[in-house]
C-alpha positions as CSV (number, residue, x, y, z in Angstrom):
1,X,-78.0,-15.9,87.0
2,X,-75.9,-15.3,89.8
3,X,-77.5,-13.2,92.7
4,X,-75.3,-10.5,94.0
5,X,-76.3,-11.1,97.6
6,X,-73.5,-13.4,97.7
7,X,-70.6,-11.1,97.2
8,X,-70.7,-9.9,100.9
9,X,-67.1,-9.3,101.9
10,X,-65.4,-10.0,98.3
11,X,-62.9,-7.9,97.3
12,X,-63.2,-5.9,94.3
13,X,-60.7,-7.5,92.5
14,X,-62.3,-10.7,92.7
15,X,-65.9,-8.9,92.0
16,X,-64.3,-7.6,89.0
17,X,-63.2,-11.4,87.7
18,X,-67.3,-12.4,88.5
19,X,-68.1,-9.6,86.2
20,X,-67.9,-11.2,82.7
21,X,-69.6,-14.0,84.3
22,X,-72.6,-12.2,85.2
23,X,-72.5,-10.4,81.7
24,X,-72.7,-13.8,79.8
25,X,-75.2,-15.2,82.3
26,X,-77.4,-12.0,81.3
27,X,-76.4,-11.9,77.7
28,X,-77.8,-15.9,77.3
29,X,-80.8,-15.1,78.6
30,X,-81.9,-13.9,74.8
31,X,-80.7,-14.6,71.7
32,X,-80.8,-11.3,70.3
33,X,-78.8,-9.9,73.0
34,X,-75.8,-11.6,72.1
35,X,-75.5,-9.4,68.8
36,X,-74.3,-6.2,70.6
37,X,-71.9,-3.6,69.7
38,X,-68.8,-3.4,71.8
39,X,-69.9,0.0,73.1
40,X,-73.1,-1.2,74.2
41,X,-71.2,-4.5,76.0
42,X,-68.7,-1.7,77.7
43,X,-71.7,0.5,79.1
44,X,-73.0,-2.5,80.4
45,X,-70.0,-3.6,81.9
46,X,-69.6,-0.2,83.7
47,X,-72.9,0.1,84.8
48,X,-73.0,-3.4,86.4
49,X,-69.7,-2.8,87.8
50,X,-71.3,0.3,89.8
51,X,-74.2,-1.6,90.4
52,X,-72.0,-4.1,92.2
53,X,-69.8,-1.6,94.1
54,X,-73.1,0.0,95.4
55,X,-74.4,-3.3,96.6
56,X,-71.2,-4.2,98.4
57,X,-71.2,-0.6,100.2
58,X,-74.9,-1.6,101.2
59,X,-73.8,-4.6,102.5
60,X,-71.0,-3.0,104.2
61,X,-73.1,-0.7,106.2
62,X,-75.2,-3.4,107.3
63,X,-72.6,-5.4,108.9
64,X,-72.8,-5.5,112.6
65,X,-70.2,-3.4,114.3
66,X,-67.3,-5.1,115.8
67,X,-68.1,-6.2,119.5
68,X,-64.3,-5.5,120.4
69,X,-65.0,-1.5,119.6
70,X,-68.3,-1.5,121.2
71,X,-68.8,-0.7,124.9
72,X,-71.1,-1.4,127.5
73,X,-72.9,2.0,126.6
74,X,-73.2,1.1,122.7
75,X,-70.5,3.6,122.0
76,X,-68.7,2.3,118.8
77,X,-65.5,3.2,117.9
78,X,-64.6,4.2,114.5
79,X,-61.6,6.6,115.2
80,X,-58.5,6.0,116.3
81,X,-55.7,8.5,117.3
82,X,-52.2,7.6,117.4
83,X,-49.3,9.5,118.5
84,X,-46.1,8.9,116.8
85,X,-43.6,10.8,118.5
86,X,-43.5,12.7,121.9
87,X,-40.8,14.9,120.8
88,X,-41.9,19.0,120.0
89,X,-40.9,21.6,118.5
90,X,-42.5,24.0,120.7
91,X,-43.3,24.1,124.5
92,X,-46.7,25.3,124.8
93,X,-47.8,26.3,128.3
94,X,-50.6,24.1,128.5
95,X,-49.1,20.8,127.1
96,X,-45.9,20.8,128.2
97,X,-44.8,21.3,132.0
98,X,-41.9,24.1,132.3
99,X,-39.2,21.9,133.5
100,X,-40.3,19.9,130.1
101,X,-41.0,16.2,130.6
102,X,-38.6,12.7,130.6
103,X,-38.8,11.3,127.2
104,X,-39.6,7.6,126.6
105,X,-36.3,5.4,125.6
106,X,-36.4,5.1,121.6
107,X,-36.5,1.0,122.1
108,X,-39.8,1.9,124.1
109,X,-41.6,3.9,121.7
110,X,-43.8,2.1,118.5
111,X,-41.8,1.1,115.4
112,X,-43.4,2.3,112.2
113,X,-44.1,-1.4,111.4
114,X,-46.0,-1.6,114.6
115,X,-47.9,1.6,114.3
116,X,-49.3,0.1,111.3
117,X,-50.2,-3.4,112.7
118,X,-51.9,-1.4,115.0
119,X,-53.8,0.4,112.5
120,X,-54.4,-2.7,110.3
121,X,-55.8,-4.4,113.1
122,X,-58.2,-1.7,114.3
123,X,-59.2,-0.7,110.6
124,X,-60.3,-4.4,110.3
125,X,-62.3,-3.9,113.2
126,X,-64.7,-0.8,111.8
127,X,-62.1,2.1,112.2
128,X,-62.6,4.3,109.3
129,X,-60.7,7.5,110.8
130,X,-57.0,7.7,112.0
131,X,-55.1,11.0,113.3
132,X,-51.6,11.1,113.7
133,X,-50.7,13.2,116.5
134,X,-47.5,14.0,119.1
135,X,-45.7,16.0,120.0
136,X,-45.4,17.0,116.8
137,X,-45.9,14.5,114.2
138,X,-43.7,16.3,111.3
139,X,-40.6,15.8,113.3
140,X,-40.7,12.3,113.0
141,X,-38.5,11.3,109.8
142,X,-40.7,9.2,108.1
143,X,-43.9,10.8,108.5
144,X,-44.5,11.0,104.7
145,X,-43.6,7.4,104.6
146,X,-46.2,6.6,107.0
147,X,-49.1,8.7,105.7
148,X,-48.2,6.4,102.4
149,X,-48.6,3.6,104.1
150,X,-51.6,4.2,106.0
151,X,-53.3,5.4,102.3
152,X,-52.8,1.6,101.6
153,X,-55.5,0.9,104.3
154,X,-58.2,2.6,102.4
155,X,-59.3,-0.3,100.1
156,X,-59.8,-2.1,103.5
157,X,-62.4,0.9,104.7
158,X,-60.1,3.6,106.1
159,X,-61.6,6.5,105.1
160,X,-59.6,9.6,106.8
161,X,-56.1,10.1,107.6
162,X,-55.8,13.2,109.6
163,X,-52.9,15.1,111.6
164,X,-52.8,17.7,114.0
165,X,-49.8,20.0,113.5
166,X,-48.6,23.2,115.1
167,X,-47.3,24.0,111.6
168,X,-43.8,25.2,112.5
169,X,-42.2,22.3,110.1
170,X,-45.1,21.4,107.6
171,X,-44.8,23.5,104.7
172,X,-41.7,21.7,103.0
173,X,-43.5,18.3,103.6
174,X,-47.2,18.9,103.2
175,X,-47.9,18.6,99.7
176,X,-46.3,15.0,99.7
177,X,-48.4,14.3,103.2
178,X,-51.5,15.2,100.6
179,X,-50.1,13.2,97.6
180,X,-49.8,10.3,100.1
181,X,-53.2,10.3,101.3
182,X,-53.5,13.2,103.8
183,X,-57.1,14.3,103.6
184,X,-57.7,16.2,106.9
185,X,-55.4,18.7,108.9
186,X,-55.7,20.5,112.1
187,X,-53.2,23.2,112.9
188,X,-52.8,24.3,116.3
189,X,-52.5,28.4,117.0
190,X,-53.6,30.1,119.8
191,X,-52.8,33.3,118.9
192,X,-52.1,36.0,116.0
193,X,-49.8,38.3,118.3
194,X,-46.1,37.2,117.5
195,X,-45.2,38.6,121.4
196,X,-47.9,35.9,122.5
197,X,-47.0,33.4,120.2
198,X,-43.3,33.5,122.0
199,X,-44.9,33.6,125.5
200,X,-47.5,30.6,124.9
201,X,-45.0,28.4,123.0
202,X,-41.8,29.6,124.4
203,X,-40.6,29.5,120.7
204,X,-40.7,31.4,118.2
205,X,-42.6,30.9,114.3
206,X,-46.0,32.4,114.1
207,X,-45.0,33.3,110.5
208,X,-44.4,29.5,109.5
209,X,-47.9,28.9,111.2
210,X,-49.6,31.3,109.6
211,X,-47.8,30.1,106.0
212,X,-48.8,26.2,106.6
213,X,-52.6,27.7,106.9
214,X,-52.6,29.3,103.7
215,X,-50.3,26.2,102.1
216,X,-53.0,23.8,103.4
217,X,-55.9,25.8,101.7
218,X,-54.4,25.7,98.4
219,X,-53.7,22.1,98.5
220,X,-57.6,21.7,99.0
221,X,-57.6,20.5,102.5
222,X,-61.3,21.5,103.3
223,X,-62.3,22.3,105.9
224,X,-59.0,23.1,107.3
225,X,-59.3,23.5,111.0
226,X,-57.5,25.8,113.6
227,X,-57.1,24.9,117.0
228,X,-57.0,27.6,119.4
229,X,-57.0,27.1,123.5
230,X,-58.5,29.9,125.1
231,X,-57.0,30.9,128.5
232,X,-58.4,33.9,130.3
233,X,-56.3,36.9,130.5
234,X,-53.7,35.3,127.7
235,X,-55.7,35.2,124.6
236,X,-59.7,35.3,124.9
237,X,-59.5,38.8,123.9
238,X,-58.1,37.3,120.3
239,X,-61.6,35.7,119.9
240,X,-62.9,38.2,117.5
241,X,-59.4,38.1,115.4
242,X,-59.7,34.6,114.8
243,X,-63.2,34.7,113.6
244,X,-62.3,37.4,111.0
245,X,-60.0,34.7,110.0
246,X,-63.2,33.0,109.0
247,X,-64.4,35.7,106.9
248,X,-62.5,34.9,103.5
249,X,-60.6,31.7,104.5
250,X,-62.2,28.1,104.0
251,X,-61.2,27.5,107.9
252,X,-63.0,26.1,110.9
253,X,-61.5,27.7,113.7
254,X,-62.3,25.6,116.9
255,X,-62.1,27.2,120.0
256,X,-61.1,24.7,123.3
257,X,-61.6,25.1,126.5
258,X,-58.6,25.2,128.8
259,X,-58.2,21.6,129.8
260,X,-56.5,20.3,133.2
261,X,-53.4,17.9,132.5
262,X,-50.3,16.8,134.5
263,X,-47.5,20.1,134.6
264,X,-50.1,22.7,133.0
265,X,-50.7,24.6,136.1
266,X,-54.4,24.5,135.2
267,X,-56.9,26.6,137.0
268,X,-60.7,27.4,137.2
269,X,-60.0,31.3,136.5
270,X,-57.8,30.8,133.1
271,X,-61.0,28.5,132.0
272,X,-63.6,30.5,129.3
273,X,-66.7,28.4,129.1
274,X,-68.0,28.3,125.7
275,X,-71.3,30.2,126.4
276,X,-69.3,33.3,127.5
277,X,-67.1,33.0,124.5
278,X,-70.2,32.8,122.4
279,X,-72.2,35.5,124.3
280,X,-69.5,37.6,123.6
281,X,-69.2,37.1,120.0
282,X,-72.7,38.1,119.4
283,X,-72.1,41.5,120.9
284,X,-70.5,42.0,117.3
285,X,-72.0,39.5,115.0
286,X,-75.9,39.2,115.7
287,X,-76.5,36.9,113.2
288,X,-74.6,33.7,113.9
289,X,-76.5,30.8,112.8
290,X,-76.1,27.0,114.1
291,X,-74.8,24.5,112.0
292,X,-76.0,20.7,112.3
293,X,-73.1,18.7,114.2
294,X,-72.5,15.3,113.2
295,X,-73.4,12.6,115.9
296,X,-69.5,12.2,116.6
297,X,-68.4,15.8,116.3
298,X,-66.7,17.4,119.5
299,X,-67.1,20.7,118.1
300,X,-70.4,23.0,118.3
301,X,-70.2,24.4,115.3
302,X,-71.7,27.8,114.0
303,X,-71.1,30.3,111.0
304,X,-71.9,33.7,109.9
305,X,-73.8,34.3,107.1
306,X,-71.6,35.7,104.3
307,X,-68.4,34.5,105.5
308,X,-66.5,31.7,103.7
309,X,-65.6,29.7,106.9
310,X,-66.9,28.6,110.6
311,X,-66.4,28.5,113.7
312,X,-67.0,26.2,116.9
313,X,-66.1,25.2,120.5
314,X,-64.5,22.5,121.8
315,X,-66.5,22.1,125.4
316,X,-65.1,19.3,127.3
317,X,-65.1,20.9,130.3
318,X,-68.5,23.0,130.1
319,X,-70.4,20.8,128.6
320,X,-69.0,17.1,127.8
321,X,-69.8,15.1,124.9
322,X,-69.3,12.0,126.3
323,X,-72.1,10.2,125.6
324,X,-71.5,10.3,121.4
325,X,-67.8,9.9,122.2
326,X,-66.2,7.3,119.4
327,X,-62.6,8.0,120.1
328,X,-59.9,5.7,121.2
329,X,-56.0,6.7,121.6
330,X,-52.6,4.9,121.1
331,X,-49.8,6.9,122.5
332,X,-46.1,6.8,121.5
333,X,-45.0,4.3,123.4
334,X,-47.8,2.1,123.0
335,X,-50.4,2.2,125.4
336,X,-54.3,2.4,124.6
337,X,-56.2,5.0,126.4
338,X,-59.9,4.7,126.0
339,X,-61.0,8.2,127.4
340,X,-58.2,11.3,127.2
341,X,-59.1,11.9,130.9
342,X,-58.7,8.4,131.9
343,X,-55.4,7.4,133.7
344,X,-56.2,3.2,132.8
345,X,-53.9,2.2,129.8
346,X,-53.0,-1.1,128.0
347,X,-49.7,-1.7,126.4
348,X,-50.8,-2.7,122.8
349,X,-46.9,-2.6,122.4
350,X,-45.9,-5.1,124.8
351,X,-48.4,-7.5,123.1
352,X,-47.3,-7.1,119.8
353,X,-43.5,-7.5,120.7
354,X,-44.9,-10.9,122.6
355,X,-46.4,-12.1,119.4
356,X,-50.1,-12.4,121.0
357,X,-52.2,-14.2,118.7
358,X,-54.8,-11.9,117.0
359,X,-57.8,-13.0,118.8
360,X,-56.1,-12.9,122.1
361,X,-55.1,-9.2,121.1
362,X,-59.1,-8.5,120.5
363,X,-60.1,-9.5,123.4
364,X,-57.4,-7.4,125.3
365,X,-58.7,-4.6,123.7
366,X,-62.4,-5.5,123.7
367,X,-62.1,-5.9,127.4
368,X,-60.3,-2.4,127.5
369,X,-63.1,-0.8,125.5
370,X,-65.8,-2.5,127.8
371,X,-64.3,-0.7,130.6
372,X,-64.7,2.8,129.3
373,X,-67.1,4.7,131.8
374,X,-70.1,6.8,130.8
375,X,-68.4,9.9,131.2
376,X,-65.2,11.5,132.6
377,X,-65.0,13.2,136.1
378,X,-66.2,17.1,136.9
379,X,-63.4,19.5,135.9
380,X,-61.8,20.1,139.3
381,X,-61.8,16.2,139.8
382,X,-60.1,16.1,136.8
383,X,-57.8,18.8,138.0
384,X,-56.6,16.4,141.5
385,X,-56.2,13.6,139.0
386,X,-52.9,12.2,137.7
387,X,-53.0,11.6,134.4
388,X,-50.0,12.0,131.8
389,X,-49.1,15.8,130.4
390,X,-50.6,16.1,127.3
391,X,-47.6,15.8,125.0
392,X,-47.0,12.3,126.4
393,X,-50.8,11.5,125.4
394,X,-51.0,12.8,122.1
395,X,-52.8,16.2,121.4
């Protein structure tokens, strides 16, 4: 009988072709087994199909991870963030300079075809999660179709298609996005006060964001994550209000430490370290429980017994998580950034347009990944380091 061990990277389409042969081999071992009802044969077929699937899954897990996406510190990069636009319908103070930014000419931005080619390449090397960012992803006219094309990569190993959005223009598109394969959503929301919302984002629209959160919950996105950048003297007094959102909603509110980027006028006095926030939360909720975090989680996550949702802290400034970083970034103009705070970039766009062979492209990507530092610099050094504004990196 044919051994299942030969089914290393066989596509499941080929596996289905093999199953009847395997069943015939099993049937031929005994004369009596050849006399079976159709129902029994179907049961065996289905059982064998499940066992073959399980075998392939085990083999996939045991495969050596791509050397091209493994850095010098043995960090395996399975998460790719792709910025698909530099445009945004808000002007948040921590993301965009007050004077705005010079947008890249459209012919220098990644095309839809190039985005898919990049996604295919990284998925072939072991990336299992892709997040679309911006700018604001929903301002891209073909966002629904783009998600659909990424959805076609799931049989190749892509497990999670995520998106970060400000929610302003999300409501009309979200049902189709979910239908096409979106299965994780982060919505940025820094205040629950309409006046502060306009102050921070330089635009109106709080109600539309809140509606987008409700719609995401209704569509079954779990947990829907709400990203909140905390700035002292601006919205730090609203932390309790955000915690209360988790009482009856299946969401995860993530309090993000204020980070320095070009043009956002960062200073240490605006930074509220997560431990200070956590201690303040404990003055009102004294039964806070720590949740077990996945190895690659960027958030330190907690919950309050009896609450439906949970909350966490992204602590890039006061307690970095570089040691378990598994993330790479592609900017809207096609540059690979191996670290959010690093200013070293490699143009994948130019390599694609020069028709560089895949093996050379992987060599260049691998060299960039190998040059990733053990950790980013301290907050004060970062504040003085030249880097893109956040909107031109991809949030």
